[in-house]
Structures are given as structure tokens and as C-alpha cells.
BAFI-3210 file (N, C-alpha, C; in Angstrom, 3 decimals, decimal comma, padded with zeros to 6 digits):
// residues 116
n [1|2|3|4|5|6|7|8|9|10|11|12|13|14|15|16|17|18|19|20|21|22|23|24|25|26|27|28|29|30|31|32|33|34|35|36|37|38|39|40|41|42|43|44|45|46|47|48|49|50|51|52|53|54|55|56|57|58|59|60|61|62|63|64|65|66|67|68|69|70|71|72|73|74|75|76|77|78|79|80|81|82|83|84|85|86|87|88|89|90|91|92|93|94|95|96|97|98|99|100|101|102|103|104|105|106|107|108|109|110|111|112|113|114|115|116]
n.u [-055,284|-055,373|-054,089|-051,398|-050,767|-051,128|-049,054|-048,005|-050,205|-050,343|-047,959|-048,550|-050,748|-049,549|-047,587|-049,196|-050,601|-048,478|-047,617|-049,939|-050,115|-047,683|-047,569|-047,227|-046,786|-045,496|-046,804|-049,589|-052,425|-052,027|-049,966|-051,671|-052,719|-052,526|-050,739|-048,500|-047,995|-047,370|-045,040|-043,404|-043,174|-041,775|-039,378|-038,616|-038,265|-036,138|-034,109|-034,056|-035,058|-037,440|-040,960|-043,070|-044,178|-042,429|-042,297|-040,594|-039,968|-042,793|-045,755|-048,167|-049,072|-049,694|-051,752|-053,322|-055,431|-056,142|-055,074|-052,663|-051,818|-048,519|-047,133|-046,936|-045,412|-042,977|-042,364|-041,890|-039,526|-036,946|-037,231|-037,500|-035,006|-033,335|-034,448|-035,040|-037,167|-039,734|-042,684|-042,618|-041,039|-042,706|-044,970|-044,100|-043,829|-046,548|-047,211|-045,594|-046,569|-049,224|-048,954|-047,811|-049,974|-051,813|-050,426|-050,342|-053,083|-053,874|-052,429|-053,636|-056,343|-055,914|-054,885|-057,085|-059,153|-057,941|-057,842|-060,301]
n.v [040,138|042,558|041,868|041,660|044,290|045,639|046,562|048,741|050,415|050,852|052,322|054,627|055,602|056,080|057,969|060,074|060,646|061,493|063,811|065,419|065,738|066,916|069,315|072,720|072,401|073,817|076,263|076,256|074,810|077,526|077,082|075,606|076,266|073,849|072,239|073,896|073,824|071,100|070,949|072,788|071,522|069,235|070,443|071,586|069,277|068,183|070,065|070,493|068,279|068,429|069,257|072,035|072,804|072,012|069,308|066,230|064,289|063,478|061,341|062,275|065,449|068,560|071,050|073,963|073,617|070,945|067,504|066,073|063,149|061,739|060,496|061,610|063,883|062,772|061,448|063,619|064,743|063,870|065,077|067,778|068,173|067,851|069,562|071,885|074,112|074,226|074,560|072,454|070,496|069,855|068,848|066,798|064,106|063,361|063,432|061,344|059,129|059,110|058,420|055,897|054,639|054,561|052,811|050,399|049,929|049,541|047,183|045,463|045,397|044,331|041,770|040,779|040,595|039,029|036,536|035,383]
n.w [056,569|057,909|060,249|059,510|059,018|061,360|062,959|061,582|061,662|064,404|064,808|063,322|064,779|067,301|066,586|065,639|068,009|069,627|068,293|068,446|071,209|071,884|070,554|071,028|073,804|075,789|076,006|075,540|076,895|079,261|082,174|084,822|088,271|089,788|088,289|088,436|091,197|091,515|089,957|091,335|093,820|093,032|092,252|094,693|096,285|094,910|095,359|098,195|099,538|100,775|100,779|099,694|102,098|104,012|104,692|104,779|102,015|101,388|101,051|100,187|098,938|100,289|099,038|098,071|099,907|099,734|099,334|097,267|095,394|095,589|093,510|090,881|091,337|092,106|089,738|088,111|089,010|087,788|085,247|085,854|086,928|084,679|082,678|083,999|085,907|084,211|082,083|080,220|081,516|083,631|082,354|080,689|081,836|081,936|079,216|078,188|079,650|078,747|076,054|076,304|077,515|075,407|073,718|075,279|075,616|072,959|072,382|074,249|073,359|070,813|071,461|072,861|070,923|069,013|070,095|069,707]
ca.u [-054,526|-055,271|-053,124|-050,060|-050,554|-051,463|-047,881|-047,939|-051,305|-049,938|-046,953|-049,254|-051,543|-048,640|-046,978|-050,226|-050,845|-047,319|-047,647|-051,057|-049,840|-046,470|-047,738|-047,387|-046,880|-044,975|-047,578|-051,040|-052,893|-051,040|-049,827|-052,678|-052,119|-052,186|-049,498|-047,418|-047,693|-046,673|-043,693|-042,626|-042,856|-040,695|-038,177|-038,261|-037,706|-034,838|-033,124|-033,978|-035,568|-038,692|-041,947|-043,251|-044,590|-041,365|-042,372|-039,558|-040,362|-044,141|-046,501|-049,215|-048,619|-050,726|-051,736|-054,608|-056,460|-056,375|-053,855|-052,473|-050,917|-047,135|-046,516|-046,600|-044,317|-041,741|-042,069|-041,444|-038,218|-035,858|-037,460|-037,188|-033,549|-032,711|-034,999|-035,314|-038,560|-040,439|-043,911|-042,269|-040,583|-043,847|-045,952|-043,512|-044,218|-047,918|-047,171|-045,021|-047,503|-050,419|-048,613|-047,675|-051,322|-052,361|-049,724|-050,791|-054,486|-053,901|-051,975|-054,660|-057,487|-055,490|-054,843|-058,431|-059,938|-057,225|-058,092|-061,572]
ca.v [041,253|043,563|041,405|041,989|045,734|046,266|047,258|050,038|051,196|051,259|053,377|055,827|056,095|056,628|059,173|061,109|061,005|062,254|065,150|066,183|066,054|067,715|070,609|073,845|071,903|074,825|077,489|076,143|075,945|077,990|076,224|075,898|076,253|072,491|071,856|074,706|073,305|069,821|071,250|073,422|070,494|068,416|071,269|071,712|067,985|068,035|070,968|070,464|067,036|068,750|069,896|073,468|073,017|071,561|067,871|065,472|063,208|063,003|060,533|063,169|066,837|069,533|072,126|074,624|073,102|069,509|066,707|065,432|061,990|062,114|059,778|062,484|064,764|061,993|061,212|064,871|065,159|063,796|066,022|069,096|068,235|067,985|070,673|073,045|074,281|074,756|073,815|071,208|069,531|069,436|068,140|065,691|062,774|063,094|063,141|059,999|058,130|059,028|057,669|054,494|054,128|054,231|051,609|049,215|049,708|048,962|045,797|044,727|045,175|043,410|040,419|040,391|040,207|038,000|035,234|034,815]
ca.w [056,042|058,964|061,241|059,020|058,990|062,633|063,503|060,913|062,200|065,748|064,671|062,871|065,910|068,314|066,035|065,648|069,406|070,126|067,688|069,015|072,607|072,021|069,908|071,954|075,180|076,711|076,139|075,403|077,677|080,235|083,345|085,843|089,612|090,232|087,618|088,993|092,530|091,352|089,487|092,399|094,813|092,475|092,335|096,102|096,706|094,254|095,965|099,655|100,126|101,466|099,918|099,938|103,483|104,892|104,991|104,081|101,110|101,737|100,086|099,682|098,978|100,602|098,069|097,856|100,801|099,578|099,246|095,955|095,464|095,318|092,395|089,755|091,759|092,045|088,318|087,497|089,521|086,798|084,163|086,392|087,069|083,361|081,889|084,825|086,323|083,045|081,781|079,542|082,514|084,443|081,535|079,933|082,335|081,513|077,784|078,005|080,177|077,905|074,843|076,733|077,740|074,091|073,257|076,013|075,305|071,617|072,501|074,981|072,471|069,759|072,043|073,231|069,761|068,261|070,741|069,228]
c.u [-054,346|-054,229|-051,704|-049,759|-050,836|-050,272|-047,726|-049,027|-050,964|-048,918|-047,616|-050,061|-050,649|-047,975|-047,961|-050,513|-049,705|-047,321|-048,754|-050,798|-048,659|-046,607|-048,049|-047,494|-046,399|-045,944|-049,097|-051,530|-051,835|-051,062|-050,889|-052,047|-051,739|-050,883|-048,306|-047,013|-046,947|-045,234|-042,824|-042,261|-041,756|-039,367|-037,684|-037,672|-036,315|-033,764|-032,953|-034,371|-036,861|-039,654|-042,112|-043,682|-043,566|-041,404|-041,323|-040,154|-041,748|-044,743|-047,626|-048,763|-049,798|-050,609|-053,146|-055,730|-056,807|-055,031|-053,808|-051,543|-049,514|-046,499|-046,082|-045,457|-042,996|-041,362|-041,492|-040,035|-037,101|-036,002|-037,148|-035,683|-032,880|-033,157|-035,222|-036,796|-039,333|-041,747|-043,629|-041,856|-041,737|-044,804|-045,397|-043,829|-045,635|-047,978|-046,668|-045,993|-048,759|-050,141|-048,419|-049,039|-051,980|-051,736|-050,261|-052,267|-054,645|-053,505|-053,014|-055,854|-057,117|-055,445|-056,229|-059,231|-059,232|-057,514|-059,377|-061,486]
c.v [042,337|043,163|041,745|043,476|046,419|047,003|048,635|050,966|051,705|052,393|054,691|056,437|056,741|057,919|060,338|061,585|061,848|063,673|066,004|066,581|067,015|069,120|071,682|073,425|072,940|075,969|077,318|074,842|076,369|077,071|076,593|075,781|074,858|072,004|072,612|074,193|071,976|070,041|071,863|072,419|069,572|069,160|071,374|070,409|067,772|068,856|070,763|069,140|067,243|069,400|071,364|073,792|072,481|070,101|067,131|064,299|062,644|062,110|061,332|064,603|067,763|070,700|072,661|074,006|071,644|068,798|065,999|064,243|062,357|061,482|060,679|063,419|064,014|061,639|062,457|065,277|065,020|064,802|067,450|069,252|068,506|069,260|071,950|073,120|074,995|073,996|072,486|070,138|069,003|068,568|066,918|064,303|062,395|062,731|061,715|058,924|058,016|058,263|056,189|053,861|053,745|052,941|050,351|048,914|049,081|047,485|044,937|044,407|044,203|041,975|039,910|039,885|039,184|036,624|034,587|034,299]
c.w [057,106|059,999|060,797|059,150|060,327|063,239|062,864|061,441|063,604|065,696|064,246|064,011|066,956|067,844|066,044|067,071|069,962|069,567|068,299|070,460|072,756|071,443|070,951|073,415|076,190|076,975|076,113|075,977|078,680|081,457|084,377|087,238|090,119|089,591|088,181|090,370|092,443|090,905|090,567|093,488|094,318|092,568|093,784|096,649|096,129|094,962|097,465|100,293|100,900|100,488|100,300|101,364|104,484|105,275|104,161|103,316|101,433|100,662|099,441|099,901|099,231|099,626|097,885|098,680|100,609|099,482|097,899|096,120|094,997|094,105|091,261|090,105|091,648|090,608|087,651|087,917|088,476|085,661|084,616|086,548|085,721|082,646|082,690|085,152|085,212|082,842|081,076|080,541|083,354|083,638|080,813|080,510|081,922|080,032|077,534|078,478|079,321|076,611|075,175|076,999|076,423|073,570|073,954|075,781|073,923|071,669|073,203|074,090|071,357|070,286|072,399|072,039|068,872|068,814|070,232|067,839]
res [m|l|i|k|h|h|k|y|l|l|v|i|i|l|f|t|a|a|i|l|r|f|y|n|i|n|s|y|p|s|l|n|p|d|e|a|a|l|g|y|n|a|y|s|l|l|k|t|g|k|d|e|h|g|a|s|w|p|l|h|f|k|s|f|g|d|y|k|p|g|g|y|v|y|l|a|i|p|f|v|k|v|l|g|l|t|p|l|a|v|r|l|p|n|l|i|l|s|i|l|t|i|y|f|l|y|k|f|v|f|l|l|f|r|a|n]
***
């Protein structure tokens, strides 16, 4: 019986996760310096093709004395282009990826325990 209803359970879990993640995404918590730097680098790449330090399309972004991987900056570029340089544009890739992670983890666990 649980096998028939697992799709409904998955939809409920994903819907709940989306609501909990999307609630007040623009304002709570406020944008921290790392998020702001990632968003600004995405904006800078979009406008000039260079990061905040003048490097062209780097793999790692220098920020606050350390280096951050560039994957998230490149994922944020389309959102910054469409939504502008806003907290929503910076946080939306994380929201989407976190919901996809829940989906794939659910599918993995279901396949793992269905095999037995």
C-alpha cells in the first residue's frame, strides 16, 4: 500500500520543502557578506565578463581573504539577469538545488529499500 502512495508522499514532501524554503526568502535572514559577494560577482560577470577583482571568468573567486568555488556564481548569473541583483536572485539557485536534492534522495532511498 505504501508503494502506491509514495508518489503522493513525495509531492507533499517537496511542496512542504518549497514552502519552508521560499517563505521570506528576500528578507529573512538578511543577506550575509558571502552571499552578497557571490551575487555581485555574478552581476559583474554578466555586465563586464570580469569578477570584482578584474579577473576574466575565473574558476575561483577571491573574496574576504579566501577563495570561493565559482560554480554557484555561474549558476546565479541567469537569475541575476532576469531578476536583477536582489536577494531572491542570489538565493534562488540554492532553493532549487535543495529541492532537487530532496527529490533525488527520496528516489535513491526508495530504490534502495525496494530492492530488498
